[in-house]
C-alpha positions in Angstrom: 0.0 0.0 0.0 1.2 3.5 -0.8 2.0 5.4 2.3 0.7 8.9 2.1 0.0 11.6 4.7 -3.7 10.9 4.7 -5.8 8.0 3.5 -9.5 7.9 2.6 -11.0 4.5 2.1 -14.4 3.7 0.7 -15.9 0.3 0.2 -18.6 1.0 -2.2 -21.2 0.3 -4.8 -22.9 -1.8 -7.4 -23.3 -0.4 -10.8 -25.2 0.6 -13.8 -26.7 0.0 -11.0 -23.6 0.1 -8.8 -23.7 -1.3 -5.3 -21.9 1.0 -3.0 -20.8 -1.0 -0.1 -19.0 2.0 0.9 -16.5 1.8 3.6 -14.9 5.2 3.4 -12.0 5.9 5.7 -9.6 8.9 5.7 -6.3 8.5 7.5 -3.6 11.0 8.4 -0.2 9.3 8.4 1.6 12.5 9.5 -0.3 12.3 12.8 -2.2 9.2 13.8 -4.4 7.2 11.5 -8.0 8.1 11.9 -11.1 7.7 9.8 -12.3 11.1 8.6 -15.5 9.9 6.9 -18.8 9.7 8.9 -20.3 6.2 8.8 -18.0 5.1 6.1 -19.3 1.5 6.0 -23.0 2.4 6.1 -23.3 0.4 9.3 -25.1 3.2 11.3 -28.7 3.7 10.3 -31.7 5.7 11.5 -34.3 3.2 10.1 -33.9 -0.3 8.8 -34.6 0.1 5.0 -38.1 -0.7 4.0 -38.7 1.6 1.1 -36.6 2.1 -2.0 -34.9 5.5 -2.8 -34.7 6.3 0.9 -30.9 6.6 1.6 -31.4 10.2 2.9 -33.7 9.0 5.7 -32.3 5.6 6.5 -28.5 5.8 6.4 -26.9 8.0 9.1 -25.0 11.0 7.7 -25.4 10.0 4.0 -27.5 12.0 1.6 -28.1 12.6 -2.2 -26.7 15.9 -3.5 -29.1 15.9 -6.5 -32.6 14.7 -7.3 -31.4 11.2 -8.0 -32.8 8.6 -5.6 -30.2 6.4 -4.1 -31.0 3.1 -2.3 -29.8 1.8 1.0 -29.4 -2.0 1.7 -28.9 -3.7 5.1 -29.0 -7.2 6.4 -31.7 -6.1 8.9 -34.2 -5.6 6.1 -36.7 -8.3 5.3 -37.8 -6.5 2.1 -36.2 -6.3 -1.3 -33.5 -4.0 0.2 -31.9 -6.8 2.2 -28.4 -8.4 1.9 -27.3 -10.6 0.2 -30.6 -11.0 -1.8 -32.3 -7.8 -3.0 -34.1 -6.4 -6.0 -30.8 -6.0 -8.0 -29.6 -9.6 -7.4 -27.3 -11.1 -4.9 -24.3 -9.5 -3.2 -22.7 -9.9 0.2 -21.4 -6.7 1.8 -17.7 -6.1 1.4 -17.5 -5.6 5.1 -20.2 -5.5 7.8 -23.8 -5.6 6.9 -24.7 -2.7 4.6 -24.1 -0.9 1.4 -25.7 1.7 -0.9 -26.7 1.3 -4.5 -26.9 3.9 -7.2 -27.2 4.4 -11.0 -24.0 5.9 -12.4 -25.7 6.2 -15.8 -29.2 5.3 -17.0 -31.4 6.3 -20.0 -32.0 10.0 -20.5 -28.8 10.7 -18.7 -30.3 9.8 -15.3 -27.6 9.6 -12.6 -27.4 9.2 -8.9 -24.8 10.6 -6.5 -24.0 10.2 -2.8 -22.4 12.7 -0.3 -21.2 12.4 3.2 -19.6 14.9 5.7 -16.0 14.4 6.9 -15.2 14.4 10.6 -13.0 17.5 10.1 -11.9 19.9 7.4 -9.0 18.6 5.3 -5.7 20.4 5.9 -4.4 22.5 3.1 -1.4 21.0 1.2 -1.8 17.6 2.8 -2.1 14.5 0.6 -5.0 12.1 1.0 -5.8 8.8 -0.6 -9.4 7.9 -1.3 -10.2 4.2 -1.7 -13.4 2.5 -2.6 -14.7 -0.9 -3.4 -17.5 -1.4 -5.9 -19.5 -4.2 -7.6 -21.8 -4.2 -10.6 -25.3 -5.3 -9.7 -26.2 -8.7 -11.2 -29.3 -7.3 -13.0 -27.5 -4.4 -14.6 -27.8 -4.1 -18.4 -24.4 -2.5 -18.8 -21.3 -1.1 -17.1 -19.4 2.2 -16.9 -15.8 3.1 -16.5 -16.3 6.6 -15.1 -16.6 7.3 -11.4 -15.0 10.2 -9.6 -15.0 12.3 -6.5 -15.7 16.0 -5.7 -15.2 17.7 -2.3 -17.0 20.7 -1.1 -17.1 23.2 1.7 -20.9 22.8 2.3 -23.3 20.0 1.4 -24.7 20.2 -2.2 -28.3 20.4 -3.2 -28.6 20.6 -7.0 -32.0 20.4 -8.7 -31.3 17.9 -11.4 -31.6 14.1 -12.0 -28.9 14.3 -14.7 -25.1 14.8 -14.8 -23.5 17.0 -12.2 -21.3 18.8 -14.7 -18.5 21.2 -14.1 -20.9 24.1 -14.8 -23.5 22.7 -12.3 -20.9 22.3 -9.6 -19.3 25.7 -10.1 -22.6 27.4 -10.1 -23.1 26.5 -6.4 -22.5 29.2 -3.8 -20.2 26.8 -1.8 -16.6 26.0 -2.9 -16.0 22.7 -4.7 -12.9 21.0 -5.9 -12.4 19.9 -9.5 -13.6 16.4 -10.1 -11.0 13.7 -9.8 -11.5 10.4 -11.7 -10.6 7.0 -10.4 -8.3 5.3 -12.9 -9.8 2.4 -14.6 -8.3 -0.3 -16.8 -11.7 -1.0 -18.4 -15.3 -1.1 -17.5 -16.4 -1.9 -14.0 -18.1 -5.1 -14.9 -17.3 -7.5 -12.0 -20.5 -8.8 -10.5 -19.4 -11.4 -8.1 -16.5 -9.8 -6.3 -15.7 -6.3 -5.1 -13.3 -4.2 -7.2 -11.0 -1.8 -5.3 -9.9 1.5 -6.7 -8.2 4.6 -5.3 -7.1 8.2 -6.1 -4.9 10.8 -4.4 -6.1 14.2 -3.3 -4.1 17.3 -2.3 -6.3 19.3 0.0 -7.1 23.0 -0.6 -8.1 23.5 3.0 -11.9 23.9 2.7 -13.1 20.4 2.1 -15.8 19.2 4.5 -18.0 17.0 2.3 -17.2 14.1 -0.1 -19.4 13.6 -3.2 -19.2 10.4 -5.3 -20.6 9.5 -8.7 -20.2 9.7 -12.5 -19.4 13.3 -13.4 -18.3 12.6 -17.0 
């Protein structure tokens, strides 16, 4: 593993419908390792999921920054939002007992995103590594190769179900970083196992929220 001043880990999703079994952790190697992402593994919940499109109300700290409706899955659920069996197929959690699921791309450019607060503001000039694990849902009709991250000073609330473009992001009153893309050797098409990807971030010093999705 590359040793860097800070490390942010996520164990995430499934695609086209992507499942986000998101364990996000952010560590600071210059000080002591600590997780800077709230509820990075989706383990903490306010309500055991019963209804679809209810991430905002069910998963603690997590929300959707746009009008896209992200789903929350947990082993506690006896509905089609359970684990391992659910309405998108079968998938064990990467760790623990929960994950999120979102469409990274769908007809008419429909897309879903997720955002979460960090436990503290990133320090200017420090390097962080963001890691996530993802899996393509069994019932997906296709796969994508574009998934990235944006960080912001305040939580985003953008009135669209489509792409969060550079223009949409920069039109917000809060500061946002440029989108950074996870490097991919091909399409994220693994349906049985979890694929792990990462990227490095050099903080500007205002980052309080992490947003994930397909920004391309």
